NUDRENLO-410747 format. One record per residue (C-alpha): residue in one letter; x, y, z. Coordinates in steps of 0.1 Angstrom, whole numbers, plus 5000, padded with zeros to 4 digits. Example, Ala and Ser with C-alpha at 12.3 -4.5 7.8 and 13.67 -1.06 7.14 Angstrom:
# residues 2
a512349555078;s513749895071;
# end
This chain:
# residues 119
x489551664975;x492451424973;x491551054978;x493450724978;x491550404970;x492950054975;x491849744957;x492849384952;x492449234986;x490848904992;x491248555006;x494248354995;x495848025006;x499348025022;x501948044996;x499648224972;x499948574957;x497948894956;x498449224940;x497149534957;x496649864939;x496450224952;x494750484930;x494750854936;x492151104926;x491451474931;x493351794924;x496951694928;x500051874920;x502651614931;x502751284949;x505951224969;x506550914989;x503850644988;x503650375014;x501750055024;x500849995060;x498849705075;x496949635106;x496649275117;x493649165138;x494049305174;x497349475166;x498549825158;x499049955123;x502549875110;x504749995081;x505149745052;x506849925023;x507450265008;x508550404974;x509750754967;x508950964937;x512250864923;x511550494927;x513650414958;x511950144979;x512150025014;x510549725032;x509949595066;x512249295072;x509349045074;x508249105038;x511649145021;x512048904992;x508348834991;x506749174985;x507549424957;x506249784957;x506249984925;x504850304910;x502650244880;x502950614871;x503250944891;x499750894907;x499350524913;x501250234929;x500949864934;x502449604957;x502949244945;x502749004974;x504048654969;x504648354992;x501948485015;x501848365051;x498948355076;x500748625095;x500348865065;x496648865073;x495649225079;x493849535066;x496249695041;x496350075039;x497750305012;x499350625024;x500950915004;x502551255009;x500551474985;x500851834974;x497451954963;x496852184933;x496252454959;x499752414972;x499052245005;x501051935017;x499051655031;x499451295044;x496551105029;x495250755038;x493050515019;x490150325035;x491949995035;x491549655019;x491349325037;x493949055030;x493248715045;x495748425042;x494248105053;x493747745041;
# end
């Protein structure tokens, strides 16, 4: 069974930084694009950033210049979040397009990690 596990969330003051990690486990052949989404309180889940297997990244406009997504290796990724604002408060989810060892292609979600930006 393929799983994604996020870590690194917490409470931070405005202007501060956090680094979220997404680790994969299970019988995996290939991980293609990996993404971060977030769900602010009372709002729908929204796209934050993505990174392809080749390292090409994309960001929502509201985080450009503040967040940096990167692949640690073929299986894991991180997002460095700087200059955090109260509006960045949300549950952050890791998502990945994964080909299992059995050959199936799946979209996998993690369980989420809470990020709270508040003074």
